[in-house]
N, C-alpha and C positions, 0 to 999 in steps of 0.2 A: 675178243678184246674190247669191242665197243659196247658189248651187252651190259657189263657192270656200270659203265659210264651212263648209258641210256637209262638203266634202272635207277641209278642215283639221281639222275635228273628228273625222272618221273616222280620219285619219292619226294624230292624237294618241291616240285610243283604241287603235288598232292598236299603236302604239309602247308604250303603257302595258301592254298585254296581253303583248307580246313580252318586255318588261322583267320583268314578273311571272313569266312562264314561265322565263326565264333565271335569275332569282333563286331560284325554287323548285328548279331543276335543280342549282344550285351549293350552296345552303344545305341543302336536304333530300336531294336525290338523291346528291350526292357527299360533301360535308362531314358532313352529318347522319348519313348511313348509315355512314360510316367511324367516327365517334365513338360511334354506337350500338353497333356491333360491338365497339369497344374497351371500352366500358362493360360489355358482357356477358362479355368475356374476363377483364377485370381485376376486375370486381365494384365498380368505382368508379361510384356512381350519378350523381354530378354530371356525368359525361361525357355522359349521356343527356338532361340538362336542356337544352331549346331555348335558354334565355337564356344558359347557360354555353357552349353551342356557338357562339353568336354572339360571346360575349366572347373565347373562344379564337381564333376566326377573326380578329377584330379585332386581337388581340395578335400573331398570326403576321404579319399584314399590316404592322403598325407596326414589327415587328422586321426586316422586309425593307427597307421604304422609308427608315426612319430612318438606319441605318448606310450604306445605299447612297448617299444624298445627303450625309450627315454626313461621310463620308470625304473628300470634296472640300473641305468647309468647314474641317475640322480642319487639313488640310495647307496650306490657304491662310491659316491663322491668323484665321479668321472664325467661330470656334465660337459666339460670342455672338450671331450673327445669328438663331439659333433662338429665343433668349430674347426678342430684339427683336420678331420676328414673332409670337411667342406673345402678347406684350402688345398687338400690333396686332390680332391675332385677337380678343383680349378686347374691344378697342374695337369690332370688327365685330359681335361677339355682342351687346354692349350697344346698338349701333345698331339691330340687328334687333329686339331685344326692345322698345326704345324706340318704334320705328315701329309694332310690333304693338299696343303699349299706347296710344299717343297717337293714331295715325291709323286705328286699327281695321282694319288690314290683316293679311294672313297671310304674312309673309315668313320663310322658314326661317333661323334665326340662323346655321346653318352656312354658308349661302350668303353672307350679308353678311360673315361672318368671313373666308371665302375671298377675297371681293372686296377687303376692306380690307387683308388680309395681303398679297395680291398687289400692290396699289398701294404699300403700305409697302415691300415688297421692291424694287420698281422705284425708289422714292424714295431708298432707301439707296444703291443702285447709282448713281443719278444724282448724288447728293451726292459720292460717291467719284470718279466719272469727270469730272464737269463743274464742281463747285463747289470742287474742290481741298480738300475736307475729309478729314481722316484717317479711317480706317475706324472706329476706336473712337469718334471724335467723332460721326460720322454715325449710328452705331448708338445712341449715347446720346440723341441728339436725337430720333430716331424712337421709341425705347422710351419715354422720358419723356412725349413728346407724345401717343403712343397711350394710355398709361395715364391721362393727364390727361383725354383725351376720354372714355374709358370711365367714369371716376369722375364726371365732370360729367353724363353721360347718366343714370347710376344715380341720382344725387341730384336730377336734374331731375324725376323722377317720385316724389319723396318716398320713395325706397327701394322703390317698388312692384315693380320688376323685379329686386331684389336676390336674392329667393328663386330665381327662374328662372335666374339667372346662376351660382349656386353649383355646379351640376352641371358647368358648363363650366370653372369655376375649378379644381376639384379632381378632376374625372373621376368616373365611376361605371360599374360594370358594368351597372346597370339601364338606363342611357341608350343602350346599344347595341341599337337596334331592328333589324328585318330590313332596313329601308331603309338605315340607317346601315352595317350590315355589307356590304350589296350595293354601296353607293357606295364603301366603303373597299377592297373587292376590285377594283372598276373603277379606282380611283385608283392602287392598287398596280400593276395591269397597265400603266396609262399611264406611270407613273414608270419602271418597269423597261424598257419599250420605248424611252422617250425617252433614258434613260441609256445603254442599249445602243447606240442609234443614234448618239449624240453622245459615245461613250466616249473615243475617241482625242483629239478636240479638247479635251474637258474635262480629260483628264489633262495634255495639253500646256500648256494655259492655267494649270492648277493649279501645275505644277512649274517652268514657264519661260514666264512671261507675255511677257517681252521677246522671247524667241525665237519665240513664237507670233505676235507682231505682225510680226516680221521675215519669218516664213514666209507672211504674207498672210492669216492667220486673222482673222476678225471677233471680236476678243476681247470687245468690249463686248456683242455678241449672246450669246456663251456665258456671260458674267457675268450678264446679265439672265435667261437661261434657268435658270441655277443658282439665282438668287434666287427666281424664280417656283416652281421645283420645291420649294425649301425651304418656301415659303409653303403649297404644297399638302400637303406632308408634315405641317407643323405643324397645320394645320386638321384633317387626317385623324386624327392621333394625339391631338388634343385631346379627342375623344369618350371615350377611355378613360383617358388620362393626365392630362387637365386642363391648363389654360393654364399654371399655375405650374410644372409639372414636364415639360412637353412637350419642352423643349429637351434634356432628359437623353438621350433615345434618339438624338439626332443626334451626341452627343459621347462618352458613357461607353463604349458598345461599341467605338467606333473607338479610343478611348484604350487600351482593354484589348487591342487587337490590334496596337499599334504595333511590338511586338517581332517580329512575323511578317515574314519576308523576302518580297519580291515584292508589288507593289501589288494584283494580283488575289487573291492568297492572303490578304492582309490584309483585303480587302473581305469575302471569304468568312468569315474568322475573326470579323470584326465582326458580320456577320449571325448567325453561330452564337451568339455571346455575347448578342446581342439576343434571339434565340429563347429561350435559356435563361432570361434575365431576365424576359421578358414572360410566358412560360408558367408559370414558377415563381411569379412575382408574382401572377398572376391566381388561381392555385391557393391560395396562402397567403391572399390577400385573401378568397376565398370561405370558407375554413376558419375564419378568425378574425374575419370580418366587419369588416375594416379597409379603408382607402382603397386602391383598386387601383393608382392612379398612384404613390402614395408607396411602396407595397410593391415595385412593379416597379423603381423607382429604387434602393431600398435593396439589392435583389438584384443589380442591375447594378453598384452601387458595391462590394458584397462580391466580385463576380466580378473587378472591376478590381483590388482589393486582393490577391485570391488569385493572380491572374496575375502581379502585380508581385512578390509574395513568392516565387513560384516562380522567376521570372527572376533575382531577386537571389540566391536559394539556388544556382541553377545556376551563376551567375557565380562565386560564392564557392567552390563545389566545384571548378570548372575552374581557378580561380586556385590553390586548394590543391593540386590534382593537379599543376599545372605547377611549383609551388614544391617539391613533394616530389620530382618527377623531377629538378629542377635541383639540389636538395640532394644527391640520390644521385649525380648526375654529378660534383658538386664533391668529394664524399668519395672517389669513385673516382680522380679526378685527383690529389688530395692523396696518396692511398695510392701511386699510381704514382710521383709525384714523390719521395715519401719513400723508396720502394724503390730508385729510381735513385740517390738521394743516398747511401744506405747502400752500394750496390754500388760507387759511385765512390770 
């Protein structure tokens, strides 16, 4: 009778041990060693700080998964689903903290946030597919409902969990623990693998849903897959960005790369913009002791504005060059015509 229990316990211990060794190998052996070496070369001491190394690792992961999933949402005109699921994750965090406070259990708020956000993502897609609701209507229903649930749970404890939820609302570099960083690395690997495996169908459904249905693709399944991936990204990014600003990394880097021709190149450009925004934002946040999430978003917006200004300037210059060439050709034609008239 006790043998299966003992075997399950041994398996759990072995799994925890293997996970710990893998985490040590990634955080300390690879990432930590690289940043330590960079700190020695550059003389930037913060690169050698373990908690900043975790923050930078989380930032790099967020900048990969955010644009990678967001590019499909933006082109499907569902950019606000990130904000909706962020509010759903807020309700999930509140539910976890509420359970811990009232029921005296130990439930990780990140776990409840992921569960609630995934359910909300599927609910949004169900409303769109089966209830005949417009997308913006279904998003608004789930967003406001989730925020209402979260606010009720907070006030139900007389504000007792309000302090604990602040870190999830606004994000914090200090909340990125070794476990958080490891789970975010694993999340990034899963999202990248899933998107790579389903890349062609996702692109097909994104740009031609009717054609995808006609070709026999299970459009509803890929819609649900994208919704759940969005929930996973939102909850993962929430650790450093905060609930309020988490949707930004799904949208702003993608918006900054829309002028890039070719879908794959635009995805790469969006990830590059995201990397710049997150790494620069984390650095500025550390230097000036300001909110990491807000700083990352402001850097991302500045990047978007800079790219837009560059594109407008390039278009203006091209138009100016075309106009100058056209004017020169016109003057030459007039001169030829005038010369012919005089000769005639």
